[in-house]
N, CA, C and O atoms as a Maestro MAE file, in Angstrom:
{
 s_m_m2io_version
 :::
 2.0.0
}

f_m_ct {
 s_m_title
 :::
 protein
 m_atom[204] {
  # First column is atom index #
  i_m_mmod_type
  r_m_x_coord
  r_m_y_coord
  r_m_z_coord
  i_m_residue_number
  s_m_chain_name
  s_m_pdb_residue_name
  s_m_pdb_atom_name
  i_m_atomic_number
  :::
  1 25 -181.311 148.636 33.544 1 A "MET " " N  " 7
  2 3 -182.694 149.005 33.796 1 A "MET " " CA " 6
  3 2 -183.314 149.488 32.477 1 A "MET " " C  " 6
  4 15 -182.715 150.285 31.755 1 A "MET " " O  " 8
  5 25 -184.489 149.007 32.183 2 A "MET " " N  " 7
  6 3 -185.184 149.407 30.957 2 A "MET " " CA " 6
  7 2 -185.660 150.850 31.043 2 A "MET " " C  " 6
  8 15 -185.887 151.377 32.132 2 A "MET " " O  " 8
  9 25 -185.807 151.474 29.900 3 A "ASP " " N  " 7
  10 3 -186.275 152.858 29.876 3 A "ASP " " CA " 6
  11 2 -187.645 153.008 30.533 3 A "ASP " " C  " 6
  12 15 -187.898 153.995 31.225 3 A "ASP " " O  " 8
  13 25 -188.525 152.038 30.321 4 A "MET " " N  " 7
  14 3 -189.869 152.140 30.915 4 A "MET " " CA " 6
  15 2 -189.792 152.083 32.441 4 A "MET " " C  " 6
  16 15 -190.551 152.764 33.130 4 A "MET " " O  " 8
  17 25 -188.879 151.276 32.960 5 A "GLU " " N  " 7
  18 3 -188.685 151.226 34.417 5 A "GLU " " CA " 6
  19 2 -188.199 152.577 34.929 5 A "GLU " " C  " 6
  20 15 -188.658 153.056 35.966 5 A "GLU " " O  " 8
  21 25 -187.277 153.183 34.205 6 A "LYS " " N  " 7
  22 3 -186.769 154.500 34.590 6 A "LYS " " CA " 6
  23 2 -187.889 155.533 34.558 6 A "LYS " " C  " 6
  24 15 -187.986 156.388 35.438 6 A "LYS " " O  " 8
  25 25 -188.725 155.443 33.543 7 A "CYS " " N  " 7
  26 3 -189.851 156.379 33.433 7 A "CYS " " CA " 6
  27 2 -190.789 156.232 34.623 7 A "CYS " " C  " 6
  28 15 -191.282 157.228 35.152 7 A "CYS " " O  " 8
  29 25 -191.035 155.011 35.040 8 A "GLN " " N  " 7
  30 3 -191.929 154.775 36.179 8 A "GLN " " CA " 6
  31 2 -191.313 155.309 37.474 8 A "GLN " " C  " 6
  32 15 -192.008 155.910 38.292 8 A "GLN " " O  " 8
  33 25 -190.018 155.092 37.657 9 A "ILE " " N  " 7
  34 3 -189.324 155.605 38.843 9 A "ILE " " CA " 6
  35 2 -189.369 157.130 38.850 9 A "ILE " " C  " 6
  36 15 -189.629 157.741 39.887 9 A "ILE " " O  " 8
  37 25 -189.115 157.744 37.696 10 A "ALA " " N  " 7
  38 3 -189.150 159.210 37.590 10 A "ALA " " CA " 6
  39 2 -190.557 159.737 37.869 10 A "ALA " " C  " 6
  40 15 -190.714 160.758 38.540 10 A "ALA " " O  " 8
  41 25 -191.572 159.053 37.363 11 A "TRP " " N  " 7
  42 3 -192.970 159.438 37.591 11 A "TRP " " CA " 6
  43 2 -193.287 159.389 39.081 11 A "TRP " " C  " 6
  44 15 -193.868 160.327 39.627 11 A "TRP " " O  " 8
  45 25 -192.910 158.302 39.736 12 A "ASP " " N  " 7
  46 3 -193.148 158.169 41.178 12 A "ASP " " CA " 6
  47 2 -192.419 159.263 41.954 12 A "ASP " " C  " 6
  48 15 -192.970 159.838 42.893 12 A "ASP " " O  " 8
  49 25 -191.179 159.547 41.559 13 A "PHE " " N  " 7
  50 3 -190.393 160.593 42.203 13 A "PHE " " CA " 6
  51 2 -191.072 161.954 42.020 13 A "PHE " " C  " 6
  52 15 -191.159 162.740 42.963 13 A "PHE " " O  " 8
  53 25 -191.546 162.224 40.816 14 A "PHE " " N  " 7
  54 3 -192.250 163.472 40.517 14 A "PHE " " CA " 6
  55 2 -193.483 163.632 41.399 14 A "PHE " " C  " 6
  56 15 -193.695 164.687 41.998 14 A "PHE " " O  " 8
  57 25 -194.292 162.582 41.476 15 A "LEU " " N  " 7
  58 3 -195.516 162.646 42.286 15 A "LEU " " CA " 6
  59 2 -195.197 162.846 43.766 15 A "LEU " " C  " 6
  60 15 -195.856 163.641 44.437 15 A "LEU " " O  " 8
  61 25 -194.202 162.140 44.276 16 A "LYS " " N  " 7
  62 3 -193.815 162.289 45.683 16 A "LYS " " CA " 6
  63 2 -193.274 163.686 45.949 16 A "LYS " " C  " 6
  64 15 -193.538 164.264 47.004 16 A "LYS " " O  " 8
  65 25 -192.521 164.231 45.002 17 A "SER " " N  " 7
  66 3 -191.983 165.583 45.158 17 A "SER " " CA " 6
  67 2 -193.104 166.614 45.180 17 A "SER " " C  " 6
  68 15 -193.085 167.545 45.986 17 A "SER " " O  " 8
  69 25 -194.074 166.447 44.298 18 A "CYS " " N  " 7
  70 3 -195.226 167.362 44.289 18 A "CYS " " CA " 6
  71 2 -195.955 167.298 45.624 18 A "CYS " " C  " 6
  72 15 -196.286 168.328 46.210 18 A "CYS " " O  " 8
  73 25 -196.200 166.085 46.099 19 A "GLU " " N  " 7
  74 3 -196.901 165.904 47.372 19 A "GLU " " CA " 6
  75 2 -196.116 166.528 48.519 19 A "GLU " " C  " 6
  76 15 -196.689 167.194 49.382 19 A "GLU " " O  " 8
  77 25 -194.811 166.312 48.526 20 A "LYS " " N  " 7
  78 3 -193.944 166.834 49.584 20 A "LYS " " CA " 6
  79 2 -194.013 168.358 49.661 20 A "LYS " " C  " 6
  80 15 -193.959 168.934 50.748 20 A "LYS " " O  " 8
  81 25 -194.131 169.003 48.509 21 A "HIS " " N  " 7
  82 3 -194.137 170.462 48.454 21 A "HIS " " CA " 6
  83 2 -195.544 171.051 48.371 21 A "HIS " " C  " 6
  84 15 -195.708 172.250 48.142 21 A "HIS " " O  " 8
  85 25 -196.556 170.205 48.559 22 A "GLY " " N  " 7
  86 3 -197.931 170.683 48.577 22 A "GLY " " CA " 6
  87 2 -198.465 171.122 47.225 22 A "GLY " " C  " 6
  88 15 -199.345 171.980 47.144 22 A "GLY " " O  " 8
  89 25 -197.932 170.533 46.167 23 A "ILE " " N  " 7
  90 3 -198.359 170.884 44.813 23 A "ILE " " CA " 6
  91 2 -199.300 169.804 44.299 23 A "ILE " " C  " 6
  92 15 -198.953 168.623 44.288 23 A "ILE " " O  " 8
  93 25 -200.490 170.212 43.875 24 A "SER " " N  " 7
  94 3 -201.412 169.235 43.289 24 A "SER " " CA " 6
  95 2 -201.230 169.264 41.772 24 A "SER " " C  " 6
  96 15 -200.993 170.317 41.181 24 A "SER " " O  " 8
  97 25 -201.344 168.100 41.165 25 A "THR " " N  " 7
  98 3 -201.176 168.012 39.719 25 A "THR " " CA " 6
  99 2 -202.217 167.082 39.116 25 A "THR " " C  " 6
  100 15 -202.580 166.064 39.706 25 A "THR " " O  " 8
  101 25 -202.681 167.443 37.955 26 A "ASN " " N  " 7
  102 3 -203.604 166.601 37.201 26 A "ASN " " CA " 6
  103 2 -202.900 165.975 36.005 26 A "ASN " " C  " 6
  104 15 -203.542 165.415 35.117 26 A "ASN " " O  " 8
  105 25 -201.592 166.075 35.990 27 A "LEU " " N  " 7
  106 3 -200.790 165.546 34.894 27 A "LEU " " CA " 6
  107 2 -200.904 164.029 34.853 27 A "LEU " " C  " 6
  108 15 -200.791 163.363 35.883 27 A "LEU " " O  " 8
  109 25 -201.124 163.493 33.677 28 A "SER " " N  " 7
  110 3 -201.152 162.033 33.523 28 A "SER " " CA " 6
  111 2 -199.735 161.534 33.256 28 A "SER " " C  " 6
  112 15 -198.844 162.321 32.934 28 A "SER " " O  " 8
  113 25 -199.534 160.255 33.387 29 A "PHE " " N  " 7
  114 3 -198.230 159.647 33.111 29 A "PHE " " CA " 6
  115 2 -197.813 159.964 31.673 29 A "PHE " " C  " 6
  116 15 -196.658 160.304 31.415 29 A "PHE " " O  " 8
  117 25 -198.745 159.853 30.758 30 A "TYR " " N  " 7
  118 3 -198.467 160.129 29.345 30 A "TYR " " CA " 6
  119 2 -198.045 161.590 29.146 30 A "TYR " " C  " 6
  120 15 -197.088 161.864 28.422 30 A "TYR " " O  " 8
  121 25 -198.748 162.521 29.780 31 A "GLN " " N  " 7
  122 3 -198.397 163.939 29.681 31 A "GLN " " CA " 6
  123 2 -197.029 164.200 30.297 31 A "GLN " " C  " 6
  124 15 -196.240 164.990 29.778 31 A "GLN " " O  " 8
  125 25 -196.762 163.530 31.405 32 A "PHE " " N  " 7
  126 3 -195.456 163.646 32.057 32 A "PHE " " CA " 6
  127 2 -194.353 163.242 31.085 32 A "PHE " " C  " 6
  128 15 -193.358 163.952 30.940 32 A "PHE " " O  " 8
  129 25 -194.529 162.098 30.419 33 A "LEU " " N  " 7
  130 3 -193.515 161.614 29.484 33 A "LEU " " CA " 6
  131 2 -193.323 162.558 28.306 33 A "LEU " " C  " 6
  132 15 -192.217 162.679 27.779 33 A "LEU " " O  " 8
  133 25 -194.384 163.222 27.894 34 A "GLN " " N  " 7
  134 3 -194.282 164.172 26.789 34 A "GLN " " CA " 6
  135 2 -193.567 165.459 27.193 34 A "GLN " " C  " 6
  136 15 -193.066 166.186 26.337 34 A "GLN " " O  " 8
  137 25 -193.520 165.739 28.483 35 A "SER " " N  " 7
  138 3 -192.998 167.029 28.930 35 A "SER " " CA " 6
  139 2 -191.579 166.979 29.494 35 A "SER " " C  " 6
  140 15 -191.022 168.021 29.840 35 A "SER " " O  " 8
  141 25 -190.988 165.799 29.593 36 A "VAL " " N  " 7
  142 3 -189.635 165.691 30.140 36 A "VAL " " CA " 6
  143 2 -188.694 165.069 29.110 36 A "VAL " " C  " 6
  144 15 -189.116 164.335 28.217 36 A "VAL " " O  " 8
  145 25 -187.409 165.386 29.264 37 A "THR " " N  " 7
  146 3 -186.388 164.787 28.407 37 A "THR " " CA " 6
  147 2 -185.830 163.540 29.092 37 A "THR " " C  " 6
  148 15 -186.039 163.334 30.287 37 A "THR " " O  " 8
  149 25 -185.132 162.728 28.340 38 A "MET " " N  " 7
  150 3 -184.512 161.536 28.921 38 A "MET " " CA " 6
  151 2 -183.470 161.938 29.966 38 A "MET " " C  " 6
  152 15 -183.274 161.230 30.954 38 A "MET " " O  " 8
  153 25 -182.806 163.066 29.751 39 A "GLU " " N  " 7
  154 3 -181.820 163.549 30.726 39 A "GLU " " CA " 6
  155 2 -182.500 163.901 32.049 39 A "GLU " " C  " 6
  156 15 -181.961 163.627 33.121 39 A "GLU " " O  " 8
  157 25 -183.677 164.505 31.970 40 A "GLN " " N  " 7
  158 3 -184.421 164.836 33.186 40 A "GLN " " CA " 6
  159 2 -184.877 163.564 33.899 40 A "GLN " " C  " 6
  160 15 -184.845 163.484 35.127 40 A "GLN " " O  " 8
  161 25 -185.296 162.580 33.124 41 A "ILE " " N  " 7
  162 3 -185.696 161.301 33.712 41 A "ILE " " CA " 6
  163 2 -184.512 160.663 34.420 41 A "ILE " " C  " 6
  164 15 -184.648 160.178 35.543 41 A "ILE " " O  " 8
  165 25 -183.354 160.658 33.774 42 A "GLU " " N  " 7
  166 3 -182.143 160.096 34.385 42 A "GLU " " CA " 6
  167 2 -181.825 160.803 35.701 42 A "GLU " " C  " 6
  168 15 -181.465 160.160 36.686 42 A "GLU " " O  " 8
  169 25 -181.959 162.115 35.711 43 A "SER " " N  " 7
  170 3 -181.689 162.891 36.923 43 A "SER " " CA " 6
  171 2 -182.661 162.525 38.040 43 A "SER " " C  " 6
  172 15 -182.251 162.361 39.189 43 A "SER " " O  " 8
  173 25 -183.940 162.395 37.713 44 A "MET " " N  " 7
  174 3 -184.939 162.015 38.719 44 A "MET " " CA " 6
  175 2 -184.667 160.618 39.259 44 A "MET " " C  " 6
  176 15 -184.831 160.368 40.453 44 A "MET " " O  " 8
  177 25 -184.254 159.710 38.384 45 A "VAL " " N  " 7
  178 3 -183.936 158.342 38.815 45 A "VAL " " CA " 6
  179 2 -182.766 158.374 39.791 45 A "VAL " " C  " 6
  180 15 -182.794 157.696 40.818 45 A "VAL " " O  " 8
  181 25 -181.743 159.156 39.475 46 A "GLN " " N  " 7
  182 3 -180.585 159.261 40.372 46 A "GLN " " CA " 6
  183 2 -180.995 159.824 41.727 46 A "GLN " " C  " 6
  184 15 -180.557 159.323 42.763 46 A "GLN " " O  " 8
  185 25 -181.825 160.851 41.730 47 A "HIS " " N  " 7
  186 3 -182.285 161.432 42.994 47 A "HIS " " CA " 6
  187 2 -183.154 160.444 43.770 47 A "HIS " " C  " 6
  188 15 -183.063 160.360 44.995 47 A "HIS " " O  " 8
  189 25 -183.985 159.709 43.065 48 A "ALA " " N  " 7
  190 3 -184.857 158.727 43.725 48 A "ALA " " CA " 6
  191 2 -184.035 157.627 44.380 48 A "ALA " " C  " 6
  192 15 -184.401 157.129 45.445 48 A "ALA " " O  " 8
  193 25 -182.932 157.246 43.755 49 A "GLU " " N  " 7
  194 3 -182.086 156.187 44.307 49 A "GLU " " CA " 6
  195 2 -181.344 156.648 45.553 49 A "GLU " " C  " 6
  196 15 -180.934 155.822 46.369 49 A "GLU " " O  " 8
  197 25 -181.165 157.968 45.711 50 A "MET " " N  " 7
  198 3 -180.467 158.508 46.879 50 A "MET " " CA " 6
  199 2 -181.344 158.511 48.120 50 A "MET " " C  " 6
  200 15 -180.841 158.527 49.243 50 A "MET " " O  " 8
  201 25 -182.654 158.497 47.916 51 A "ILE " " N  " 7
  202 3 -183.564 158.599 49.057 51 A "ILE " " CA " 6
  203 2 -183.759 157.236 49.695 51 A "ILE " " C  " 6
  204 15 -184.494 157.113 50.675 51 A "ILE " " O  " 8
  :::
 }
 m_bond[203] {
  # First column is bond index #
  i_m_from
  i_m_to
  i_m_order
  :::
  1 1 2 1
  2 2 3 1
  3 3 4 2
  4 3 5 1
  5 5 6 1
  6 6 7 1
  7 7 8 2
  8 7 9 1
  9 9 10 1
  10 10 11 1
  11 11 12 2
  12 11 13 1
  13 13 14 1
  14 14 15 1
  15 15 16 2
  16 15 17 1
  17 17 18 1
  18 18 19 1
  19 19 20 2
  20 19 21 1
  21 21 22 1
  22 22 23 1
  23 23 24 2
  24 23 25 1
  25 25 26 1
  26 26 27 1
  27 27 28 2
  28 27 29 1
  29 29 30 1
  30 30 31 1
  31 31 32 2
  32 31 33 1
  33 33 34 1
  34 34 35 1
  35 35 36 2
  36 35 37 1
  37 37 38 1
  38 38 39 1
  39 39 40 2
  40 39 41 1
  41 41 42 1
  42 42 43 1
  43 43 44 2
  44 43 45 1
  45 45 46 1
  46 46 47 1
  47 47 48 2
  48 47 49 1
  49 49 50 1
  50 50 51 1
  51 51 52 2
  52 51 53 1
  53 53 54 1
  54 54 55 1
  55 55 56 2
  56 55 57 1
  57 57 58 1
  58 58 59 1
  59 59 60 2
  60 59 61 1
  61 61 62 1
  62 62 63 1
  63 63 64 2
  64 63 65 1
  65 65 66 1
  66 66 67 1
  67 67 68 2
  68 67 69 1
  69 69 70 1
  70 70 71 1
  71 71 72 2
  72 71 73 1
  73 73 74 1
  74 74 75 1
  75 75 76 2
  76 75 77 1
  77 77 78 1
  78 78 79 1
  79 79 80 2
  80 79 81 1
  81 81 82 1
  82 82 83 1
  83 83 84 2
  84 83 85 1
  85 85 86 1
  86 86 87 1
  87 87 88 2
  88 87 89 1
  89 89 90 1
  90 90 91 1
  91 91 92 2
  92 91 93 1
  93 93 94 1
  94 94 95 1
  95 95 96 2
  96 95 97 1
  97 97 98 1
  98 98 99 1
  99 99 100 2
  100 99 101 1
  101 101 102 1
  102 102 103 1
  103 103 104 2
  104 103 105 1
  105 105 106 1
  106 106 107 1
  107 107 108 2
  108 107 109 1
  109 109 110 1
  110 110 111 1
  111 111 112 2
  112 111 113 1
  113 113 114 1
  114 114 115 1
  115 115 116 2
  116 115 117 1
  117 117 118 1
  118 118 119 1
  119 119 120 2
  120 119 121 1
  121 121 122 1
  122 122 123 1
  123 123 124 2
  124 123 125 1
  125 125 126 1
  126 126 127 1
  127 127 128 2
  128 127 129 1
  129 129 130 1
  130 130 131 1
  131 131 132 2
  132 131 133 1
  133 133 134 1
  134 134 135 1
  135 135 136 2
  136 135 137 1
  137 137 138 1
  138 138 139 1
  139 139 140 2
  140 139 141 1
  141 141 142 1
  142 142 143 1
  143 143 144 2
  144 143 145 1
  145 145 146 1
  146 146 147 1
  147 147 148 2
  148 147 149 1
  149 149 150 1
  150 150 151 1
  151 151 152 2
  152 151 153 1
  153 153 154 1
  154 154 155 1
  155 155 156 2
  156 155 157 1
  157 157 158 1
  158 158 159 1
  159 159 160 2
  160 159 161 1
  161 161 162 1
  162 162 163 1
  163 163 164 2
  164 163 165 1
  165 165 166 1
  166 166 167 1
  167 167 168 2
  168 167 169 1
  169 169 170 1
  170 170 171 1
  171 171 172 2
  172 171 173 1
  173 173 174 1
  174 174 175 1
  175 175 176 2
  176 175 177 1
  177 177 178 1
  178 178 179 1
  179 179 180 2
  180 179 181 1
  181 181 182 1
  182 182 183 1
  183 183 184 2
  184 183 185 1
  185 185 186 1
  186 186 187 1
  187 187 188 2
  188 187 189 1
  189 189 190 1
  190 190 191 1
  191 191 192 2
  192 191 193 1
  193 193 194 1
  194 194 195 1
  195 195 196 2
  196 195 197 1
  197 197 198 1
  198 198 199 1
  199 199 200 2
  200 199 201 1
  201 201 202 1
  202 202 203 1
  203 203 204 2
  :::
 }
}
């Protein structure tokens, strides 16, 4: 899986998690990428695959 695909999966997981917990965010995809590490992205991808 390409890194950009992983980033998109992590972004989708982040947005769904925020929605699930009633958290609103104005964070853009670009801001999201600037604020997370590759390890965090990998973790989100793993969690997203479990659902």
